[in-house]
N, C-alpha and C positions, 0 to 999 in steps of 0.2 A: 532328462533321460527317462525312458519308459521303464516301468517296473517289470515288464515281461521281456525276456531276451530270446525266448524260443529255443534256447540251447538245451533245455531239459526235455524237449518234446519227444525225443527218441528213447527216453527211459534212463538216461545217464546224467550224472552230475559231477562236478569237479570238487575235489578237496582243496583246502588252502595249501598251496604248493603246486597245484596243477594236475595232480593225478585224477583220472576219470574212473568212476565206479558206477555200477548200476544202482538205481535208486532203492533197490531192495537189499543192498549189501549190508552185512552185519554192522559196519561202521555207520552207515547212513541211518539204519534203524536205531542204533544206540543214541546218536546225537539228535535224531528227530524226536525220540521219546523224551530226551532231556528238554528239548524245546517245548514239547507238549506239557511237561511238568512245570516249566517256567510260566507258561500261559495260565495254567491252573492256579499257580501261586499268585499271579496277577489278579485273578478273580477273588481269591481268598483275601488278598490285601485290600481290595475294595470293600470287603464285608467286615473287616476287623476294625473295631472302634478304638482299641488301645494303641496309643502312639508308639510305645516301646516295641510292641509286637509288630506293628507296621514297619518300623525301622529294621527290625530283625529280618522280616520277610524280604525287604529290599536288598539287604546284605546277602541273603541266600540266593536271590535272583541273580545278583552280580557273580556270585560263586558259580552258579550254574552256567552263566555265559562263559566264564573262564573254562569250565569243564567242557562245554560244547566246543569251544575253540580248539581245545586239545584234541578232542575226538574228531573234529572236522579237518584236522591237519594231516597231511601225508606223513606217515611214520618216518619216511626217509628225510623229512624236513622238520622234525619235531622241535628242533632248536630254534625255529622261527617264533614259537610261543613260549611263554613262561610256564614252568611246572606248576601243578596245583599246590596250593599252600596247605599242607597237612595240619597247620594250626587251626584251621577252620573246623576240623573234627573236634578238637578240644572245646571250641566255642559252642558247638552244638551240644556237647555233653554237659557243659556248664549250664546252658539254658534248660536242658531237660531236667537236670538235678534241681535247679531253682524252682521250676514249675511244679515238680513232683513233691516238693516240701509242703506245698499248700493243698495237695490233693489227698482225698481219702484213699486208703488201700483198696486195690481192686482185686476181687476174688472170682469174678465172672468175666466172660467175654462181653463186649459191648456191641449192640446193634448200631450201625453208623447212622445216627439221627440225633435230633435235639433242637437244632435251629439251622438256619441257612448257613451260617458261618461254620458251625460244627460239622454239618454234612459236607461242606466244601473241603474242610480239613481232611475228612475221610476219603473223598474223591482224590484229593491231592496225594494223600498217603498211598493210595492204590496205584496211581500213576507213577509215583516214586518207586514203588516196588517193581513195576514193569520196567522202568528205566534201569533199575539195578540189574534185573534179569538180563536185559539186552546188553548192558555193559559187561556183565560177567561173561556172557557168551562171546563177546568180542575179545575180552581179556584172555579167555581160554585159547582163542585162535591167534591173537597178537597181543603179547603181554603189554599191559598198561601200567602206569604208576599205581601202586597198590592203594594209595590214599584216595583215589577216585572211587573205587568200589566201596571202601570203608565209609567214605563220606555219604554216599547214597544210602548205604545200609543204616547209618545213624540218622540220616535225614528222615527216613520213613518213621523211625521211632519218635523223632521230634514232632512230626505231624500228628501222631497218635496222642502224645502227651499234650500238645497244643490244643487238640480237639477237646480234651478233658478240661483243660484250663479255661478255654473260652466258654465251655458249657457251665462251669462253676461261676465264672464272672457274669454270665448272662442270667444265671439263676434257673437254667433249664435242668430237667432231670436226665440222668444218664439212663438209657434204656438197656437193661441187662438182658443177656440171652440165657434162656433156660431151655433145655431139651424137653420136649413134651412127650 
């Protein structure tokens, strides 16, 4: 089977369930940005040396595929996919809390830098924030399961704390921002 179908050449794509939408539709933007986030996590995963962090990133990628499947499904046929597991929010919060216990208190903003892995955490965090914004826009137009928006909000916090934890583990300095 060929990878290209030519079905999207006219600027339309189909949701799971068959409904056709333009490729710039809010729903397509939301799950497309989730896909972009997932790809950035893949880059981060390749840079992380800690096995436990790597496993957690893979779990997050699987969660994002679940989220993407929900967003890529025709709302009239949403029963074709399983709802998002809200317990994943608790798992993120637990991970954030565990990482923060080892980190020094932060009293300044940080410049996104330090090492390649730390910088990729920040890129991933900002893509996550955009995914959240796109998903909120969709949620305002077509209500979604609230745990989806909450998860994305918590996930960006997770990537910020992960950047600090990786920086500490790698022995790099956090670059603090000071207004001049």
